[in-house]
N, C-alpha and C positions, 0 to 999 in steps of 0.2 A: 504494500500500500504506500502511496506517495505521501510525503509530509504535507499537511494542510494546516494553515493558520486558523486558530479559533479565537473567539473573544477573550478578553482578559479575565483572570480568575481573582478571587478576593482573599481567601485565607492564606496568609504568608508568614514567613520568618526571614529576617534579614541575614544575609551572608555576604561576605566580601570576597570578590574574585577579580583577578586581573586578566585582561584580555589583550592580546597583541593589537596594536592600532589597525593593522590591515584587516583583522577579523572584525573589529568594531565597525570599520568603514563598510565592509561587505554586508554585515547584518543591517546596518542603517539604510543601505541602498535597497535591500530586500523588503524592509518593513515600511519604506516610504509610501505614503498614501494607502496603507493597508489597515489603518485604525487598530494597530497592535503595538504595544510598548516593547522596548528593548528587552525588559525583564520577561515579559510574557513570551516573546520569541525564544529566549534562552530556555525557559522552563519547558516549553512545548518541544523544542529540539532535544532536550535531555530526555523527556518522556518518550519521545519517538525512538531515540537511540536505545533506551533501556528495553522498550517493548520489542525492538527488532534485533536484539542481540542473539547470537547463536547460542543454542543450549550449552550450558557449562561455562560460558564466558564470564558470568558474574563471579564465579568461584576462582578464576585465575588471578594470580598476583602479578602486579606490575614489575 
């Protein structure tokens, strides 16, 4: 299934994360005129990545 943007969600917890500027710029271009915040995009992308991991990947150590 392809990644699809959804409206913002409400229940949250603050976390600090650093992004390379090139990635920030790419995300900002993608969400431009999409009525989706940067945070919402990142959350949705993470959820998509987790849901589409190969079986056993979550148990692997980096």
